[in-house]
N, C-alpha and C positions, 0 to 999 in steps of 0.2 A: 481631869488630872489623873495620871496613873502613877502610883507609888510602887516601885519595884523593890522586892525584898528577896534577899538571897540567904536568909537565915532562919534558924529554928533554935530557940533557947528554951530549955525545960519543956521540950516537945510543943512549944507554942510559936506561932508565927506573929511577929510584931511589926508594925509599920515603922518605917524610917530606920531600921536596924541593918547592919551589914556584917553579921557574924557568920563564920563558916561552921557548918555542922556536917558530920558524916551521914546524917539521916536523909539529907536531900541535896542532890547535886545541882538542881536547876534553880529557877526563880519562881516566886509566887507574885502575881500581879494583883494588887488590890485596887479595885475601881472605887475610888472614894465617893463619887457622886451617886453610885448605885448600890453600895454595900455588897460588892461582889468580889470574890476571890477566884483567881484562875491559876491552875498549875498547867503550864504549857505541855508537859509530858509527864503524866502520873507514873509512868514506868520508871522514872528517875528516883522515885521514893524507895529507899532501901530498908527502912524500918518504921516503927510507930511514929506517926506524924499527926499533930493536931493543928488544923487550919482554923484559927480563931480570928473573928472579926470584931473589933471593939465597938461598943456603943450600939449594938444591934438589938439587944433585948432578947426576950424569950422567943419571939417570932423568927429570929434569925440566929439559931444556935451555932456553936462550933461544929465542925465535921472532923471526925476521927478517921484516919486512914491506917488500917492495920495491914502489915505486910508479913507474909509467911511463905515458906516453900512447901510444895506438896510433899507427901510422904516419901516418894522416891526421888525428891529434889529435881524433878524434871520440869516443874512449873513454878513460876512466881505468882502468888495469889494476893491481890490487893482487894480489901473489903472496906467500903466507905460507910461509916455509920453517922446518923444524925444524933443518936443517943445510944447508950450501951444496953438499954433495956429491951430493944427490939432488934429485928434482923437488919442486915445491911441494906442501904438504899441504893447502892450500886456495887458492882463487882467486876473485876478485871482479872483474867488469867492469861499469862504469856509463857510460852514454851521457852525454857532457858537456853536451848541450843539454837534458837532462831536469832540470827543477827539482823537481817533486813526485815524488821517488823514495822508496821505503820505506827505512828505516834498516837498517843491518847491524851487529849486535852480534857481536864476536869474543870467544870465551872460550878461553883456553889454560890447561890445568891438567895434572894428572898423566897423563891419557890424552886430552888435547885434540888438535886444537882442534875447536870446534863453531862454526857460524855461525847466528845467529838473525836472520831477516829479519822486521822487525816494523813495524807501523803504529800509532802512538799514537792516531790519530784513530779507527781501527777497533777499537782495543784487542784486537789479535790478533798472533800470531807464528807463523812457520814455522821450526822448528828442524831444521837440517841436520846430520846425524851423518856419520861416515865412510861413504862409499859412497852419496852422494846429490847431487842438483843441482836448481836452480831457474833457469828461463830465462823472463824476461818480455821478449818481443821489443821492441827499440828502447828498453828501459829499463835492465834490469840482468840480469846472469848471476852465479850463485854456484855453486861446485862444491867438494865435498870428495871427492877420489879415493878409491876403495876398492870393495869388493864388498858388495852388498846381498843377503844370502842369502835366497832365497825358498822353498827346498825344505824337506823335513822336517829337514830339517836346517838434712864429714868428721868428723862427730860420732858417736862410738861409741854404739850402743844395743844392748841385748840383746833378742833376739827368739827365742823357742823355736818352731822350725818345726813345721808340722803336716803331715799327710798330705793328698794330693789337691790340692795347691796348683798354681797356674799362676804361675810366677815369670819376670818379664821383667827381664833385666840390661841396664842402659843407662848410658852414660858420656859421651855427647856429644849436645848439643841434646836434652836429655832430655824437654823439654816436647813436642817433636814426636813422639817415640816414644810417650809416654803418650797423647797425643791420637789417634794412629793406632790404638792398642789400644782405647781407650775408645769411639771412634766405631764401630769394628768390632762391639763388644759391644752398644752402645746401639742400633745399627741392626739388631741381631739377624741379622747376616749368617751367624753360626754355624749358624742353623737351616736354611740352604740346603746345608749340607755333609752328604753321605751318611754314615750311621753306619758305623763300622768293623766288620769281621767279628767281632772279639773285644772289643768295647766293654764287654760285660758283665763279662768277666774284669778289665779295668782298673778298672771302677767298684767292683768288690769289693776289689781289692788297694790301690787308691788310691796309685799311685806319684806322686811329684811330677814336674812337667814344667817345664823351664827353657829359655827362649828367649834366646840370646845376641844382643843388639841393640846392642852397643857399637861402638867404632871411629869413625873420622872420615869414612869413606865418600868419600875423595878421588877414587876412580875414577869415581864417579857424580855428582860435584859439578856438572858442567855441566847435569845434569838436575834435581838437587834444589835448587840454589842455597843461600844461607845461611840461609833460613828453615826448611828441612827438613833431614832427614838421610836416609841410605840406607834404613833401615827404613820411613820415612814417605814414600818415593817414590810419587808419584801414577802410577797405571796407567790405560790406556785402557778403563776400565770404571766401575763405581759409584765415586763420590768417596770413600766410606768404606772402600774395599778398596785398601789400600796394599800396598807390596811385602811387608812382614812379615805381611800377612794370610794368605799361604800357609802360614807356620808356625803361625798361629792356626788355620787349617783342620785341620792335623794334630792339634792339641789338640781341636778340635771333633769330630773323628771318634771321640774317646773319650768324648763327651758330658760334658765337664768344665765347660763354660760354663753359667752361670745368670744370670738377670736381675739378681740382687742383687750380683753380682761379689764375693761375700764370700770367694772363694778366689783372688782375683787380687792378686798381690804384685809390687811393683817394687823391685828391688835397684839402688840408684843410687850412682854413684861421685862425682858432683859435688854432690848435694843441691840441685839447682835446681828440683826438683818437690817438692810437699808433699802430705800426706794420711796418713790413718791406716794405709793399706796400703803406705806407702813406707818401706823400710828402707835406711839409709845404710851402705854398705860402705866403710870408710876405706882408701884406698890412698896411702901416702906416696910410692910410686913405681909405675911400670908393672910389674905382676906377671904380665902375660900372662893368657890365658883360664883356664889351669889354676890359676894363683896366685889369681885373683879368686874362683874357685869354692871353692878350698881355704880361703881366708880367710873366705868366707861360711859355710862349714861350721864352721870353728873358732869363729866367733862366734855359732853357733846360729841363723843366719838361715835355715838350711835343715836339715830333719830328716835324720837318718842311720838311722832305723829303718824306712825304706821305700825302694824303688828310686828312682833319679833318672833321668829321660829328658832328655837334652840335645839341643836343636835349634838351628839357626841361622836368623837372620832374613832372610838374603839369598839363600836358595835357592828353587827353584821345582820342585815335585814333586807328583805325584798319589799318593804313597805312603800306604798304610794303616798308620799307626804301631802300631795294635793287633795287627797280624799279627807285627810284629817283637817286640812285648812278649810275645805268646803264645809265640814261639820261646824267648825268655828264660825265661819262667815254666815252660815244660816241662822245663827243665834246672836243677834245684835247685843243682847245683854250679857254676853260672855266676857268675863274678866280674864279668864284663861281657859284653855282646853288642853288637857293632858291625855293623849291616847293611852289606852291600856293594853297590856300584854297579859295573856293568861299564864301565870307562873305556877309551876308545880309546887306541891307542899314542901319538898326538900330544898327548893330554891327561894321560897317566899321571903325568908328573913333577910335576904340581900337586897330587897327592893323597898321603895316607898309603896305602901298599899293604900288602896282607895275603897271606901264604902260609898255606894251611890244608889240613887233611886231613879228609875227610868223617867224621862220626860215625854209627854205626849207630843208627837210630831206627825206631820203629814206623811203619807205613804211614799211620796216621791222625794223625801228628805232623808238624810243619813241619821240613823238613830243615835241619840245622845242620852246621857244620864247626868243628873246633878250630883256633884261630889259632896257628900255629907261629912266625910272625915278623911283626913290624909295623915297617915302615920309612917314616918320615915324609918325603915329597917327595924321593925319590931323583933325583939328576941324571941317572943312566943307569938307568932302570927295568929293562931287560932284564938288565943286568949285576948290579945291586944287589938286585933282587927277582925273580929268575927264577921262583920258586915261585908268584908272584902272577899269572903270565901264563897265559892260556888260548890256546894256539897255534891251536886249531881255530876260535875266534871272533875271535882277534886283539885280545883285550881283557885288561885287568888287573882284579883284585879290589881295588876302591878304597873308601876310607872317605868317605862323603858328608857327614860332619860330624854324624852322629847317633850318640849313645851311650846305652846303657841300663846303668846302673851299680848293682851290688848294694849293700845296706847295708854288707856287710863291706868292699868296696872303697871305699865312701864314708868309712868310718872311717879307712882308710889315707890317703886324700887329706886328710881333716880333720887328721890328725897333721902333715902337711906344712904346713898353714896356720897352725899355732900360732905358730911363730917364723919364718915365711917373710920373707925380706928381699931376694929377687932374683926375676927373671922365671921363671915356670914355664909352659911350653907344655903344654897338656893332652895332646896327642898324643905329642910327643917326650919330655916330662919326666915323664909319668905312665903313659900307656898302654904305651909301648915297654918300660919296665922291668917293668910289671905282667905283660905277656905272657911275658917271660923268666922271672920268678919262678914263674908258673903252670906253664910247661913244665918247670921244674926241681922241681916239686912243693913249692915253698917258700912258696906262698901258701895258707893253710889257713883253713877255716871255724871256727866256735866249738867244734865237736866234734873239731877236729884233722884233718879230711878235706881232701885237696887240692882246689883249685878250678881251673876252666878259663876261658879266654877264648874266646868263641864268635863266629862270624859266620853270617849267614843272608842270603839274597837279599832286597834291599829290594823288597817286593812292593806291588802295588796291590790295591784291593778285589777279592776273588774269587780272588786269586792271580795269579802271573805277574809278570815284571819290571816295576817301576814306572818311569815317566819321571822323570828328575831332571836339573836343570841349575843352574848358578850364574849368576845374573843380575848379575854383577859389572862388566860393561862396558856402556856406553851403547847400543851397537849390538845387544846381545842382547835388548833390550826389543822393538824392532820385528821382529827376526828371529823371536822366540818367538811373538809374537802373529800374525804372518803364518802361521806353521806351524800354530798352534792353529786359525786360521780355516779353513785348508785341510783339516785333519783333521776338524773339526766339520762342515764343509759336506759332506764325503765320507761320514762315518759317522753323523753326528748326535751330540748331546751326551750321550746315555744308552747308547751302545753301547760294550761293552768292547773293540771293535776300535779305537776312538778312543784314541790313546796318551795323551790327557789325561783319560781316563775316571776319574771319582772326584773331579774338581774341581767346584766349584759350577756348576750349569747356567747361571746368568746370566753367569758369566765366559766360558764357551765361546760362548754366543750373542752376547755383546758383542764378542768377537773377530771374528766374522763381520760384525757391524754397523759396527765402527770400523776395519776394514781395507779399503782400496781394492784390490780384487783385480787391477785392471789395472795400476796404477802402484806398488802396494806401500806407499803412504804410510799413516800412522796418524793417525786422529782421536782426540783425547782424549775427546770427547763429541759429542753432536748439535750443540751450539752452535758447536763448532769447524768443523763442516761449513758452517754458515750464514756464519760469519766468512770462510771461504775463498771462498765465493761472492761476498761483498761485496768481497773483495780482487780477485777477477776482474773485477767490474763497474768497479772503480776503475782498474785497471791494464791491463785487456784480457786476452786469452788468454795463457796461459803454460804452460810445460812443467815439471812437478815430478815427480821420480822418486826411487826408492831409499829410503834410511834417513832419511826425513823425518817429523817429528811436528808436527801442527797443534794449536795451543792456542787457546783462546777468550779469552786475555788476553796482552798483550805484556810483562807483568812476568816 
């Protein structure tokens, strides 16, 4: 739902009002579901304006737009502040004698702001994220200060689950999620994914694979808009390869996809999508990721007689999930296996951290360790999870959001879902106590034997540490593709020296094609390059640098 407001009263924007003010000639659109405000053309603001979004708390403060003329009155200067104690978070200058200037759309949200310089006549836009700028001499200047990293851095139904299913869990803008999955499969993009090292084992065991693609995605709303959601975020590559395609790639390495899509299931919370393969999971209240899975198990939407592999739709990795599954399968006493990612000290507090002791295994088997402690997102990692710290490397053993759960553990989680009435986090509410029970020998298999919780290095195809990142912030998109372009240009798309090795070859080549090596800007496709040239012809030479993305449409 979009509430349109054409009013400012006492320098504040209010929802549902329609009062006229000389401060602002246009309209502010407030995206209710994402807590985002949009000013279609910030150049319409004539004097001090406060864009205030009610109910957002301290994490989403109001934005103050201050408007002044330059000393010689030749320029209109707009400065956007998140607070008045620090410098502006965005700045726009426009020459007053210019009539035909591009429009500047301001978006402020949970992690805003962003500026979109767009031209309706050319039907194109330039999106400026944190750490980018555009200068058209004698026309307009726009900048968002920051650093642009360029280095490597609810009807119940009963469904008896089967083995070997691909299950997509969605709860917001579900149609966009379904379209992202269907287009990936229909375009046969899975055929471009290298086969995993142990795909044959997975094909025989047929574990189910579940992709968590719910949530509102407010951190990326400036990129997705209201028509899409985070899993369906468009990337600078093939149009059918969306953000969640990376999770689909992990599934594809197991050779699970087929053209009939007869093993593809959607678990929906809102029932806004239809089809024979759609199963509606009723949620009277927010139950959390663990609660949602527990309830799906309790209602037989998901089988418990085969392992379940849980993936997330917003991560970006070249991991070979078949290697993690092989490590799990080589240990029959495994209640759960959580691959680990080596997180740097500055990022460790955002992960579940694991302390573990190595297990003696044969040389021909994948090395695993027994998890002794699992701490979800500690505030002080060194103090709260010292056993997870590798002092030699300066990293922590972190959970990248991938779980391989045994049938026995699934039965335990299913029991929690029978009468669940409150939120249950998968990591804190289920994994943490499960680790404790296993270490106390209180979690037993059907024969009464103690089970263990294991971890193993998240590996790429052929072995060795996999690349992994969370594309949860808008600036991580251009940063990642710039790094990918550099790696691929240096090593090629098929070399194991390329840290993105194992991702589809077309994706790595598109990174080179769609990244401007000199300026660092990102083109969404070839048409975007043509549109930028048309923009140059219309407005003359300009300087564009940093975390900027060029689109072939102004929408």
